[in-house]
C-alpha positions, 0 to 999 in steps of 0.5 A, a space after each residue: 259309422 256304426 261298429 259291426 255287431 259281434 266279435 266275428 263280425 269286427 274280425 271280419 271287417 278288420 279282415 277286408 279293411 286290410 285285404 279286400 272283399 272276401 268270397 261268400 264261401 270264406 265268409 261262410 267259413 268263417 262264421 261256422 268254423 272260426 277257431 275262437 269265434 266261430 258258430 260252431 266252435 262255441 256252442 251246442 246250436 241243438 234243441 229248445 233251448 238253441 237254434 234248430 232242432 235236427 230229426 234225430 232230436 224230433 224221435 228215436 224213431 229216426 235214428 232207429 231207422 238208420 240203424 236198422 238200415 245199416 245192418 240191413 245193408 251189412 248184411 246184404 254185403 255178407 256182414 264184412 268185418 271188421 266194418 267202418 261205421 262212420 258218422 260225418 257231422 254227428 250233431 249230439 251223438 243222439 242218431 248213433 246212440 239210436 242206430 246202435 241200439 236198434 242195430 243190436 238185433 242183427 247177429 253179429 253187426 256191433 261185434 263188426 263194427 268200429 264206430 267213427 265221429 267226425 267233427 270239428 267242434 269241441 263243445 258238440 265233441 263232448 256232448 257226443 262222448 256224453 250220450 254215447 259214454 255207455 254205447 255198445 261199441 267203443 266210438 272214436 272222434 276224427 277231424 276229418 274222413 281221411 283219417 278213419 281207417 281204410 275197410 268196408 264202411 257204412 256212412 251217414 252225413 244228416 244236416 252235414 253238406 248244407 254246413 259246408 261253405 259253397 261260392 255264389 255268382 250273380 248275372 250282372 252286366 251281361 256276364 256272371 260275376 262272383 258275389 263277395 262280402 265286403 264293408 258298406 259307407 257305415 262299416 256294417 258288412 254288405 255284399 257286392 260284387 267283383 269286378 272280373 266275369 267268370 267265363 267258365 259259368 255257362 248255365 244261362 241266366 237273367 240279370 239278377 239271376 243266381 247260381 250256388 257253386 258248393 266246392 266244398 261239398 262236392 269235394 267232399 262227396 268225391 273223397 267219401 265216394 272214392 272212399 266206397 268205390 276203393 273199399 266197398 261199402 254205403 252211404 246216406 247223405 239226408 238234408 234239405 235241398 233240391 233234387 235238380 240243379 237251378 238258379 237260386 239264392 238259398 244262403 240262410 242264417 238261423 237263430 232262435 228257430 227262426 231266420 235271420 240277415 245272413 249278415 248281421 250276426 255273423 258267429 251267432 247264427 248258423 249260415 247254410 244253403 241248400 243242397 244241390 243233390 244232383 251236383 252231389 249225385 254227380 260228383 259221387 260217380 264221377 269218383 267212381 261209385 253208385 248212386 240211388 235215385 234221391 227221393 224225399 224224407 219221408 217217403 225214405 222213412 216210409 219205405 223204412 218202416 216208420 210207420 209200424 215203428 210209431 205204432 209199435 211205439 205208440 201201443 207201449 206207451 199209450 200215454 205218450 201216442 200223440 206225441 209220438 205221431 206229431 214226431 212222425 208227421 214231422 219227420 215224414 209230412 211235406 207240408 211247411 212245418 215238417 221234414 218229409 218233404 224238404 229233406 231229400 236222401 242220396 244214397 250212394 254204394 259200391 257199384 257192384 254191391 246189391 242196391 240200397 234198401 229205402 230207395 225203391 
C-alpha cells in the first residue's frame, strides 16, 4: 500500500478512513485553507518563484487602471464620503498599491477612501502589510466581508472566485451523482461517485458529463450584491472562466507554473476551477444588484485606456519599451498564452446608480 504523498494527503486519508469519502467541495477547501497544511496558509504562491502570476504582478498598468476605474465610479456617484474600498483575496497587495497611486488624481478620493483587505492567509497578510506600508490611506484587514463597516463600497475581486470550493456532479447510470474523493486499494486518493442520485439537478447531459455547482461562490456573490443593493456602490469580479453555463469539468491544480494531478499533492498545489459568470450574475441579480454584460479582460482594459497608458510608460522609459509592450499583450491578447480572452470581467452596482465604466 502506497502512502499519500503530502502531510495534508495523509490527513485527508485519515478522515476518509474514519468517516468515508468527502465531497470535492470539502476536498478543495481543505487543500487551500486547512489551518496547518492548506496551500494558502503556508506560502506566498505568487511570482516567478511561486506557482502562478496574477495580472497585478505582470504590470503596474493593471492596478493603475483599476484605480482609475474606482475613482471614476466614485465621481459618478457624487463622491460619497466615506467610501469603503474593499479588495477580496488581495494577493501581495500589489493591485491596491498601484490602484491607490493612480486614483490620487481624483481630488478628494483618497480623503474619502477607507481601505479594507479581506484575506485569510497569514503569510499573504504579512506580505500585503509590507507592500502597503507606505500607502496614502490606512488599510484594515478582515477575515470576511461581513466585518467590513457598512456604507457605500467599491469592491475588487481579482482571481478570488476561482479559489472558492465547488461541488461536482457526474451523469452516471441515468442520474446525476455527486463526485467524491475516496481511497483507492493502494491507499492513494481517488475520485468516486455517491450512490444517491441528485434529482434536483435537472440539466440534460450524456453519460459521463460533469456539472459544477459553485455554492460558495454563489453565496459570496449574494452577500456582496446584497450589500451593494442596500448601501450603494459597485464591484468588479475578474477571473478566468466562461460567460455561459455549460457541462464541463474545470477542476485543476497548478504547481510551478504548470498543471498537475488534482489529487497528487494536496496542500502543495493551487486547486481552482473556472468561474461560471452566468451563475455569478444570476446570484447578484437575485440579491438586488444590477449587473453589466460580462466582457473579456482584454476588452475591459482597452476600454479603460491601457493602450494610451502603454504608450505613456514606454515614452517615459524607452529602454523598457519591449517589456512594457509584452506585458500589455499578456494582459489583453486572446491567445492561449495570454489572459485577455480567458479572463472575464463582471461588473455589478446599485440598481439606481449610473452604468459602470469599461463595459460599453
